[in-house]
N, C-alpha and C positions, 0 to 999 in steps of 0.2 A: 504494500500500500504506500502511496506517495505521502511524503511528509507535508503537512499543511504549511504553506508559506506564511511567515510571520510579518513580512513587510507590509506596512500600511499602504493603502491605495489612495491615490488622488481621486477627486470627484469624477474626472473623466475616465480614469481606469475602472472605477466602480461601475460607471455607466456601461462600459464595454463588457465587463464581467457579467453584469446583469443580462445583457443581450445574449451573450454566449451561453449562460446558464439557462435562460428562457428557451433559446432555440436548440440547445444541446450541442450544436456545432455551427460555425459560421465563417464565411470568407471575410476578408477586409471590406469588400464592397457591401456585403450584407450588413456588417456592423455599421459602416458609414451611413447606409440608407436608414438605419433606425436611430441614429444618434440625434438628440436635440441640438440645434445650433451646431451642426457638424463642422469639424475642422477639415483640412484637405485630406485627400486619399493617402498621400505620403505620410501625413501626421498619424493617421489611424494605423498604417502599417508599422510605423516606428513605435507606437504605443503597444501594439501587439507583440512586436519583437521584445520590448522591455518586459512585458508581462510574461513572455516565455522564458526570458533569461532569469527572471525572479521565481519561476516555478509555478506560476498561476495557470498558464495555458500550455498546451502542446499543439503541434501541427502535424498534419499529414498532407502530402502533396497529391493533388488530384488533377492530372493534366498540367496545365500551366498555373493552377491556383493552389494556394495554401489554404487548408481548411483547419480552423482552430477549434479546439475543444478544451473544456476545463481539465486541469491536471488533477484536481482534488474534487471529490464528491461535494456537492453543495452542503450536505449535512455536516461534513467535516469542516468546511470553510466557515459555516455558521458557528460551530463550536469554538473554533479558533478566534473568530472575530468577537464573539461574546466574552470569551475568557479575557481578551485584551481590554474590552470595555470595563469589565468588572475590576480588573487589576488597575486600570488607569483612573477610572472615575469613582470607584467605590472601595479603594484600598484593599481589594481582594475579598470584600464582604459580599457573599452571595445573597444573604438575607436582605441586606440593604438594597441590592440591585433588584431583587424580586419585589420587595415592598414598593420601591419606586415605580416599577412597571405596573404593578396592580393599582396603586393609588393614583397614578397619573394617566391611566388608560383613558384615551379619549372616548372610546366606546365602552359602554357598560359591559362587564363580563357576564356571559350567560350562566345559568345554573349549571349547564353541562361543562362549561369551561372551568368554573369554580370546583366542580366535582373532580374533574381531571387533575387540577392542581393539587387538590387534597389527596388524591390517589398517589400522585408522584411523591408528595411529601411523606405520606405513610410508608410507601415502599422504601424511601431513603432512610427513614427511621429504623425500619426492620433490617436493612442492610448495613446499618451503622455508618452511614455517610453523613 
């Protein structure tokens, strides 16, 4: 399994990664077509090259085109990003991060969502986490 890249992404790099995760794979032109306020084609290619060098994407050549795909499963990338947020903004305190998410949720949590969170907490208690 590939190691989750730790390097923070710029806004534009996150936009590119969102496109690639959503599509599953994409060429530079496909990324360019979906970017808001898109830069030049060569800028997109340069950003994709940087993302590849940092381990965020990989490419396969299909004819004359490079097709880019995520190097890391989206679930692993989420875990890594969330761990970074908890460490940076909550001094490593998971309970403070969860409390902030629940208390500041713009949409009211449904009964099913609250039950799911309770189940996760109960399971963590049983497992000694």
